[in-house]
Structure formats: structure tokens, C-alpha cells
N, C-alpha and C positions, 0 to 999 in steps of 0.2 A: 554543420556537422553531418556526417554520413557514416554508415557502418564500414569498418575496415574489412579487408579480406579475412583477417584473423577473427574478428567478431562474427562474421558470417559462418566460418567453419566451426567455431565453438558452438554456435546455435545448432548447426547440423549434427555434429558428432557428439557433443557433450550433453546438449539439452534434449534434442529430439531422439537421436540415436539412428544408426544406419545398419541395415542387414541386407547383404546380397545386392548392394547397389540401390536399395530402396529406402525410403525415408520413413522411419517409424512404422506405423501401421497404415500409412497412406496408400490407397490404391489410386489409379489414375482418376477415377470418379470422385473419391472423397477428397483428393487433393484439389480438384477443380471446385468442389463444393466449399472447401475451407475458406476461400477468400471472401465470397459474399456472406457466408454464414457467420464467420468469426471475426472478420476484419472490416466488413462493410465496404469492400473494394470490388470493383468490376474488373477482375483479372481472369483471363482464360489461359491456363497453362498448356492447353492442348495446341496452342499456336507455336509452342517451343518443342524442338526435338529432344529426345533423351529420356532417361529414367526420371522418376519423381524427384530423386535427389538432384539430378542435374537441372531439372526445370526449376525447382525451388531455389537453388543457388543463384541461377540467372535472375529470377524474379526479385529475390531479396537484395541482391547486389546492385541491381539497376533501378530499384524503386526510389522515389523521392523520399527525403527524410521523414516527412509526416506519414507516408505510407509504410515506411520501414517500422515506425513506431506502432502503427496499427497491426502489422504482421506479428511483431514481437508479442504484443498483448494478446493477440488471437492465439498464438502458439501456447502461451501460458494457460489460457483457458482450455484449449484443445488437448494439451498434454500435461495434466496435473502431476504434482510431486507424488511419487508412489503409485502412479497409474500402471495398468497392465503393460508389461514389456518395457518399463522405463529403465534406461541404463543407470548404473550406480552413480554416474556423474550428474544426473538430473537432481540437483540438491536445492534446498531452500536458499542457500547462499548464491548459487548461480541464478536462480529465479529472480532474486532481489537485484542482482547485477543487471539482468536483462530489463527489469522494470525501470531501473535507474537510467539505462541506455534509452529506453523508450521515452521516458520523460524528457531527456536531453534532446532527443531527435524531434520531439514535438514542441520544443522550445519552452517547456514548463520548468519552473524552479524545482529542485529536488530536495526534499526533506525525507530521509529514509525512515522506514519503520524502526522504532527504537529496539535495540537489543538490551532488554531490561536487566538491571542488577537484581531486582526482586521478582521472584516467580509468582505471578498471579494467574492462575489457570484460565479464568474467564477472560482476562485481558489478552493473553496469548492467543486463545481461540478466536476472539473477536478480531484481533489484528490480522491473523492468517486469513480469516473470512474476508476482511476488507481488501487485502491484496488481490485475492481472486476476483472479487467483484469489480475492483478498479480495472483490472486487466480485461475482464469479459464484458462489462456493462457500463463502465465509466465511473467517475468519482462520485457522482450524485447517488448512485446505488449503494455506496459504501458508507454514507454518512451515519446511518443507524448503527452499523457495527463499530465505527470509530467512536461514536458517542458511548456505546456500551463498553468499549475497551477502556477509555479513560475514566468513566464513571466507576466501573468495577475496581480499577486500580486505586482511585482516590478513597473509595469506601474501605478497601482492604487495608490501606496504609493507616487510615484513621483507627481502624479496629486494632491493628498491631501496636499502635501507640497508646491504646486505651483511651482514646478521645471520645467524648460523648457526641454521638451523631444520631439524630432521630431516624426512626424507620421511614423509608421513603424519601430521605433527604435528596434534594436535587444535586446535579453535578456542580452547580455554582456554590451551593451551600457546603458540599463536601470539600471543595477547594478552599473556601473561606476558613473553615474550621482547621484544616491543615496549616494554612498560612498563618493563622493567628495563634494556634495552640501547640503545634508540633515543635519539640525542642530544636530541631534542625533549622527551623525558620526563625528561632529566637536569636541566633548569632548575628552579629553586626559586622558587615564588611565595609570596605571603602566605598564611598558614595552610596551609602545605604538608602538615603532618601530617594535617589534616582532609581535604585533597585525596587524600592517599595512602590514607586509610581508605575514601573513596568509590571509588577505583580498585580496591581489593581487593574491594569489594562488587560492582563491575561484573564482575570475574572470576568471582564466584560466579553472577551472572546468566547469563553465557555458559555456564557449566557446566550450569546448569539448562536453558538453551535447547538444549544438546546432548542432554540427557536427553529433553526434550519432543519434539525432532525424531526421536529414536530410538524413543520409546515412546508418543507421543500425537499423531501426525500421520499422514496418509494414506501417508507414505513407508514406513510399516511397519504390519503388521496388528495393531494394538492399539487399545483404546478411544480415541476422539478426545477432545480437550480441549473443554470448553464454550466457547462463543463469547466471553464476556467475558474469560475467562482466556487464551484464544488471542490476543485482541487486545492484552491486557496484554503478552504475550510479544513480539508484533510491535513494539509501541511501545517496549519496553525495548531490543530489538535496534536499532531505528532511533536511539534516543537514544545508544547506544554508538557507532554509526557516525557520527552527527553530531559527537560529541565527539572521536573519534580523528581524523577528517578535519580538523576545525578545529585540533586540537593540532599535527598534522603539517604543516598548511598555513600555520602562523604564520611567514611569512618563509622557508618551506622551498622546496626545489627541486621543480618539477613533473615 
């Protein structure tokens, strides 16, 4: 996979923004600094003739897919949503599209950030933070925020259902209480025994996410997880959040 001409022009015009032939607030110097600082790429745009816009289009269009992914993630870190001079078209939806493109270009499986039926403020903030960290520093840096997102969500849903959950309950404990006591999980579907086995496995995933957050993320001074494994953990957490939100939202009270 590689970016199409349409993809490149959407990045230029809709995400970064163009004024007077120039790209965003890039000067020739800051454009040159962008690649090593935000993308970890040894690219010198000064070898290409033209405006910053023309140089950027040439670089992004001709880069290898993996480098295109790094450039997209670097742009999201360099040009945040709501930043100074941001065009109206620089939206969270477009950012998420670009992150999905970057994941595909890098050859990673894509599990999107959930669009939750239930509004849990702490979860939404943590998911937004995680997206920025993944784009700018890699998935390992986002494990703490992903953990916070799902932990806050599970605790809030237990509280809304008036389920007894002790102060300081772990993420694994919160999931177990929901699974065993929430009315939505009491319904029986086809092949329920198989579904129950999957749910128990998800509990094990959350337990390992807790371990990774405590021992293999920047939240604690331990060796970091390699990027593919860190992204696997992020995708697993997103999958669980997708599932729980869908299960509780099936005809449930908002």
C-alpha cells in the first residue's frame, strides 16, 4: 500500500492547510527540521526546488510506505487539532483517518479508537491523549493512558449499574464485576459457553495490560515494550472497550 494522490492532497489542504503557496506555518528551516525531529527520518527538503508545499508533496508522494506512515504520525504531533492557524477541516475525524492510514502503511492491524455510546469524560480524555502519544512517541508511550481509559470506563459503568466495587479495585476486578453482575451480561446468546470462554480470556488480557502498564511503559522506570507488541496491547484494549460499550449499549440506558 502507498498513499494515493488524493490522500496526499487531503493531508496538504485539509489537515495541514495552505496559505500563499506555503504549508501551514512551516518556514524552509522548520520544514527541514520537521523530518528528523518528528519523524526520525533523514530527509533534506532543501535538495528539492520549490515552495514548502511543493517540496512536502514531492517528499510524501515518493516516500516508502513505512516512511509515509512516520510522516503522517509526525504531522499529527506537529499540527494538533485546534492548534494556531488550523483550518476548519483539521478535525478529529480526519486525524483518525490519517492514523488508520499510517497503521496500514506500516503494516499494522488497525483497531480504531472506539466511538463510545456512553460518555465517560475521563475515558474520552485518556483516549485522545493516547492517540497523540501513539502518533508522536509510539504505542509504548500510550499504554498508561489506554489503561486509564478502560479502567475509568469499567468503574463508571459499574457505578451506573449500582454494582458494588471496592475503592481502588483493579482493572481486572472491575471487568469481572461487570461480567458477573451487570444485567446486560446475564442474557444468554447462541453458543454462550464459547462466548464465556472468550470473556474469560479478555479478563486475562486486561490482567496483562495491567502488568505492561506497571512494568513496560514510560509510566514506570522499566524497559519499554517493543513497538509491535505495544501496538498489540493497545489494539487489544480497544477491542475490549468496543465490546463492552456495545454490550452495555444494546438497548441500555445512556
